[in-house]
C-alpha positions as CSV (number, residue, x, y, z in Angstrom):
1,M,-0.6,0.2,-0.1
2,E,1.3,3.6,-1.6
3,K,1.8,6.5,1.2
4,Y,0.9,10.1,0.9
5,K,2.2,13.0,1.8
6,C,0.6,16.1,2.9
7,K,1.4,19.7,1.8
8,C,2.3,19.9,5.3
9,G,4.9,17.1,5.9
10,W,2.5,14.4,7.5
11,V,2.4,11.1,6.1
12,Y,-0.5,9.1,6.2
13,D,0.8,5.5,6.3
14,P,-1.6,3.2,5.7
15,A,-0.2,0.4,7.4
16,K,-0.2,2.6,10.8
17,G,-3.5,3.8,9.6
18,D,-4.4,7.2,12.0
19,P,-6.1,6.7,15.8
20,K,-6.3,10.1,16.2
21,A,-9.3,9.2,14.0
22,N,-10.4,6.3,14.0
23,I,-8.7,4.5,11.1
24,K,-7.7,1.5,11.9
25,P,-3.8,-0.1,10.3
26,G,-4.1,-1.4,7.0
27,T,-6.5,0.8,5.6
28,P,-5.7,2.1,1.6
29,F,-6.1,5.6,1.7
30,E,-8.1,5.6,-0.7
31,E,-10.6,4.2,1.4
32,L,-10.7,7.0,3.9
33,P,-13.9,9.1,3.7
34,E,-14.4,12.3,1.5
35,S,-14.4,14.0,4.8
36,Y,-11.3,12.9,6.3
37,K,-8.5,15.3,7.4
38,C,-5.1,15.9,8.0
39,P,-4.2,15.4,11.8
40,E,-1.7,18.3,11.7
41,C,-3.2,20.8,9.4
42,G,-6.6,20.1,8.6
43,E,-6.3,20.3,5.6
44,G,-9.0,17.6,3.6
45,K,-7.9,14.7,0.8
46,S,-7.4,16.7,-2.3
47,A,-3.9,18.4,-0.4
48,F,-2.6,15.1,0.4
49,T,0.0,12.7,-2.7
50,K,1.3,10.0,-3.0
51,C,4.7,10.1,-2.5
52,D,7.7,7.8,-3.8
53,K,10.1,5.9,-1.2
54,K,13.0,8.3,-0.6
55,D,10.5,10.9,-0.1
56,C,8.0,9.7,2.9
57,K,9.9,8.1,5.0
């Protein structure tokens, strides 16, 4: 599963999910609800871009 990076720099890692938003580990970014917001800056899903392995750690 691919990681996605918000424009603020926060990375959504599907292996970890987002416990603060009750997103379980193993949830692909594509399956996040449209209402999903970055836990760091509050931007929506449109602020995220798929990142390559060297860009997202």
